[in-house]
N, C-alpha and C positions, 0 to 999 in steps of 0.2 A: 742972378747972384751966383748960381752954381757954376756957370761958365766963367765968370770973373774970378771966383775963388778956386777954380779947378776942383770943386767938390763933385765927386762921382755920384750920380743918381743911381742907387742900387734898387732894383726891382725884383722882389721874390716872385716865384711863379704864381703865388696866390695874391699878388698885390691888387688885382682888380676885383677880387671877391667872386670870380667866376669859376665854376667847376665844370669841366667837360664830361665828367662821369654822370650817367643818368641817375635821377633820384632813386634812392633805394638800392643802388648797386653796392658791391662790396668795397671796403676801404682799399683793397688792392687795385680795383679798377680806377679809383681816384688817383692813386699813386702812379699807375701806368699812364694816366692821362695828363700828368704834370706838364710834359712838353707842349701839349696843345694850348695850355694857358700861356706859356711863354711865347709861342707863335702868335697867338691872338693879341697879347699885350704889345709885342714888338710891332706888329702891323699897325695897331692903333697909334702907338707913339710915333711911328714913322710917318703916318699920314696926318698926325696932329700939327706938323710943321715946326715943332719945337727945335729939331736938329737943323732945319734949314734957316730958321731965324737966329739960332745960336750955334754956328758951325763948329765951335770948339767944345760944345757940351759933350760929356762922356756919360753913357748909360750902360750899366752892367746888369745883365739878366742872370740872376742867381738861381741855381738849381734847375735850370731849364733844359740842360743837355745841349747837344750840338747837332745831331743828325737832322733836325727840323730846319736848321738855318739855310742849307742849300735848297731845300724844298720851298721855303719862303722866297728866296732869291729867284728861283725858277717861276714861281707863281706871280710874283711882282712883275717880272719881265714879260711874262705872257700877257698879263692884264694890260700893261702899258702898251704892248705891241698890238693887241687885238681889240682894245676898247678905246682907241685913240680919241674918239669924240668926247668922251667924258673923263678918261684917265688923266690927261694932261691938265685939264681944267680943275679937277678935284685934287690932283697932286699938289699943285701950288708951290712946288719947290723950284720953279724956274728951270734952268737948263741942266741942273744936276739930276742925274737919274736916282730914283729911290734906292737901288741896290748900292750905288756909290755912297749914299748917305748911311746906309746900313753898315757898310764896311768901314766907314770913317768914324762913326759916332758910337756904335754899339759894341759891347764886349760880352762874351759868353762864358759862363761858368758851368762846369759839368762834374757831377759825381760819378758819371759813367765814363769809362775810358775805352769805348769800343768803336763802332763804325764812324762816329762823328770825328774821331781823331784822324781817320783815313781821309776825311774831307777837309782837313786843316788848310790846305792851300786855297781851296775855294772860299772858305770862310774868312781866312786871313789869320795866319799863325800868330800875329801880334795882338790878336783880339780874343784869344782863347786862354782860359785859366781852369785848372782843376781845383776841385774842392772835395771835402770829405763828408759834409753834412752832419757832423757829430753834433748832438747825440741821437739823432733820429733813427728810426728803424731801417731806413734804406741807406744809411751811412756806409761808407767803405771802411770806417774805423772798426776795429783796431788793425785791420789788414791793409790800410791805405798804401803804405810804402811798397808792400809786396805786390799788390794789385797794379800799382803804377809800373813797377819793375817789369812785370810780365807784359802789360799792355803797351808799354812804350819801348820795349826791347829793340824793335826794328826801326825806331824813329831816330833821325840824326840827332846827335848830342845838342846841337844848337837849338833845335826845336824842343827837346826835352827841357832844357834850361828855361826856355821861354814859357812853356805852359805850366811848369811846376813852380816857378817863383819869379822869374824876371818880369813877365808881363804884369803880374799883380804889384810887384814893387814899383814898377814904372807908373802904372795907372793910379795907384794910391800914394805916389810920391814918398815911398818908404826907402830909406837908405839901409841896405843890407850890409852889416859889418863884414869886412873881408874874411874874418875868422869863420863866420857862419857859411859863407860861400865855399871856403876851402873844405870845411867839414861836409857839406852837402856833396861836393864833387868827389870827395874821398869815398863817401857812402855809396854813391852811384857807381864808382869804379869797382867796388867789391861786389 
């Protein structure tokens, strides 16, 4: 039904109720380990076969960050190359490689605008979106705009547009009024 209706499956980092932080550790350790939950959930969804059975399904990983995505791609490729006796059998995705499914069906949202953005070509620029995580403690709000200006200053304008609004508008099928686009571009120019 999600594939047929183009409904995006949005998974928050805590969607699987798993916490990478050791029991009794500080709340900060839990927050630091958020990306590990996204990594684990994405690997599980990838191997579930959902995206190979439904090749047009779209899965967005909210608040997971970006830097772990190339690490997952590397690990998946390594396992597929080095555990061939079981990997191909367990993968069950036919001739399409799991990394290709990852790049085709998964989208990544980040409240951090750091090293993950430098890996945008590896991840796939059309599958990256920024978010503010308002009103949580690790939100970039109320300084989201300034943080983005600084972090994305050296990024090509076409990439900035994609990660800040175009990718989300396309993924969620939201028509952005031309006046809003013009206002956003004017603010960026200043």
